[in-house]
C-alpha positions, -999 to +999 in steps of 0.1 A: +368-564-166+376-529-176+389-505-148+372-471-147+386-438-138+363-427-109+367-398-085+387-409-055+360-399-030+337-426-043+363-453-036+371-472-004+404-490+001+386-511+027+359-522+005+383-528-024+405-550-003+374-571+006+361-574-030+396-583-043+401-609-017+367-626-025+376-623-063+409-642-057+390-668-037+362-672-061+372-660-096+342-677-112+317-660-089+300-691-079+302-686-040+274-662-029+282-667+008+285-632+025+319-621+040+320-623+077+339-595+096+340-606+132+351-576+154+340-593+187+309-574+201+296-568+165+299-591+134+291-579+099+278-601+072+288-582+040+271-593+008+294-611-018+284-586-045+272-549-041+280-514-051+288-498-084+281-520-115+297-517-149+271-495-163+271-471-134+310-469-134+309-462-172+283-435-168+302-417-139+336-418-158+320-402-189+302-375-169+333-364-150+354-366-181+329-344-200+332-317-173+369-318-174+371-316-211+346-288-216+354-259-193+332-229-196+305-248-216+269-253-205+265-289-195+231-305-189+221-339-177+189-351-192+178-363-157+195-379-128+227-396-138+220-426-116+196-430-087+220-419-060+215-385-042+253-380-034+265-386-070+238-362-084+244-335-059+282-337-067+275-333-103+252-302-096+279-287-075+302-288-105+278-268-126+258-296-143+220-287-146+192-313-149+167-308-177+141-331-162+133-348-130+129-386-128+092-384-138+100-365-170+088-331-158+107-303-172+130-284-149+145-262-176+128-249-207+141-268-237+140-234-256+170-225-234+192-250-251+214-242-281+236-263-304+267-252-284+254-269-253+263-303-241+235-328-230+246-361-212+223-390-216+221-409-183+228-445-176+191-455-181+191-442-217+164-421-232+135-422-257+136-418-295+116-387-290+139-370-268+169-380-291+150-364-320+143-332-299+180-328-291+190-333-328+166-307-337+184-284-313+216-291-330+229-313-301+243-347-308+225-371-284+252-398-289+284-378-281+279-378-244+258-409-241+263-429-209+235-455-215+243-488-199+255-513-225+232-539-209+201-516-213+212-512-250+214-549-253+177-552-241+168-525-268+186-545-295+168-577-285+135-559-286+142-546-322+152-581-332+120-595-319+102-569-338+121-578-370+108-614-365+072-602-359+070-609-323+052-587-298+075-575-270+063-579-234+084-556-212+087-564-175+092-530-158+078-500-141+061-479-167+071-447-150+108-456-148+131-438-171+147-471-184+113-487-191+101-455-209+133-457-231+130-495-238+093-490-247+101-461-270+128-482-289+106-513-290+074-497-305+095-486-335+095-523-347+069-542-328+036-540-308+047-538-272+030-538-237+045-531-202+037-555-174+046-545-138+048-578-121+038-615-120+002-607-110-002-585-141+014-612-163-011-637-150-039-614-161-021-610-195-020-648-197-058-650-190-063-626-219-043-648-242-062-678-231-096-661-236-105-661-199-104-623-198-118-602-226-098-579-249-116-549-235-102-559-201-067-559-216-071-523-229-085-511-196-057-528-174-028-518-197-042-483-206-012-460-216+011-491-213+007-506-247+018-494-281-006-473-304-030-495-324-023-526-303-046-554-314-051-578-285-066-603-309-038-602-333-007-592-313-008-618-285-001-649-306+036-644-309+055-628-280+089-624-264+097-610-229+125-584-221+129-565-189+140-534-171+174-544-161+170-534-124+139-556-118+141-589-099+156-614-123+137-642-107+103-624-114+113-617-150+121-655-153+088-664-136+068-641-160+086-656-191+080-692-178+043-684-173+037-669-207+058-698-223+035-723-206+005-705-218+018-707-254+027-744-250-008-752-238-023-733-266-002-741-296+018-773-285+055-780-280+061-786-317+051-750-325+064-732-295+092-713-314+065-698-336+048-683-307+073-677-279+109-663-282+136-673-257+151-639-243+169-652-212+201-636-224+188-600-219+190-604-181+216-580-165+245-599-150+251-573-123+215-571-111+215-610-111+248-611-090+235-585-065+203-604-061+220-637-058+243-622-033+213-610-012+198-645-013+232-656+001+230-629+027+196-643+038+212-676+047+231-658+076+220-655+112+221-617+112+199-599+135+192-569+113+200-558+078+212-524+066+207-516+029+224-485+015+214-467-016+192-440-032+156-442-022+143-440-058+166-467-069+147-497-082+174-523-079+181-512-043+145-514-035+143-550-047+172-558-025+153-543+004+123-564-004+144-594-004+160-586+030+127-578+046+115-614+039+139-625+067+154-594+086+144-563+102+157-541+075+168-505+075+172-487+042+194-456+044+210-434+018+242-425+039+259-429+071+243-396+082+210-414+086+225-434+115+218-407+140+233-426+170+235-460+186+198-454+197+182-438+165+182-444+128+163-425+101+154-448+073+132-452+042+100-473+044+094-487+009+057-493+018+046-459+030+073-442+006+086-420+034+115-416+058+108-428+094+126-427+127+133-459+146+148-461+181+167-489+197+173-505+162+206-522+171+204-559+183+205-563+220+222-596+220+261-599+220+278-603+197+254-584+175+251-596+138+244-570+111+240-578+074+252-550+051+248-545+014+241-517-011+225-510-045+243-508-079+243-469-077+259-466-042+297-457-040+318-481-018+330-452+002+294-447+016+294-484+026+326-479+045+312-448+062+282-470+073+304-497+086+326-474+106+296-455+121+281-487+134+314-499+147+317-467+168+287-478+189+305-509+202+335-515+224+359-528+198+396-534+205+408-541+170+407-523+137+385-536+109+415-536+086+431-562+107+401-583+105+403-584+067 
């Protein structure tokens, strides 16, 4: 695996040692059991996989290199580099300005740009329309492009499906930058529709089977299907791709559901004419982090701490998984741990930060599960661990436990 040149303040010697130890013990990544750090009064179950993925490290390296190589130039980010507030604020502090927010609303007038300016495409990628807009300004949208290679892999598969006359079903959040970009690329070659979850996929399946009307399709998927989509013609030959940060298990469930519909309708001998196998588009890093979270659920932890940006899709899904077993606290940094008695954390259901008192386990030894999203620096995870340790009477250093 390629090594990236990242700012030192994103790194953690502690977490690096832990990850390298697990890699030596399990080079094939078959063991998703969490690491146990036993410090006496408190024990930490640390997920087997967490933190920066390949795409995030690639994007960060390109962004900081761009700053270093272009002193005095106006540098813009199309939108947030990744969904991590610390990383984005650090880039702002170095003079980078953001053209849009994560919803696509303009923060800077496009007319302010000139051909001499630099625009960095974030890890989520961008739409064909925005690429054209940049080109018209005299700005090369590919020169400082940090789009994740695994996102581009999904785009390429969508284009391939279009070349083979399949309709593309995209599993994703229609408002997410990555899904907008995937949809934009997909519709260049094929009819496309975005489904949010398994429940929506079940309704799409009912349309295919004739149990729900075509009018229902247009109503349910309004603004989420390609122009001139014909529900009568375009749902006879389909393939599923995904927003890479979605739950892989749900993408697989959606694909299995739609494949069964096609099997029932057209028969096994004709399935390849009506359903494309797209399992190879699932992101390995998302899969590993989610599998590691399932491994974490097998521990006897009292609570879970999940670290990451509150608008991070992959982190939110990790929180959802943890909540199925543990009292879970979703925090963006160690600063959210106010004391041993209070913690400020994000509630993914009400979409707001809340304050909880007496959050630490009362039993001794306390057991705490810890993980983070793919856009969270390891340094922040170490800060969280050390903050939590400070509330316990510990007579040994965490380094010695490693």
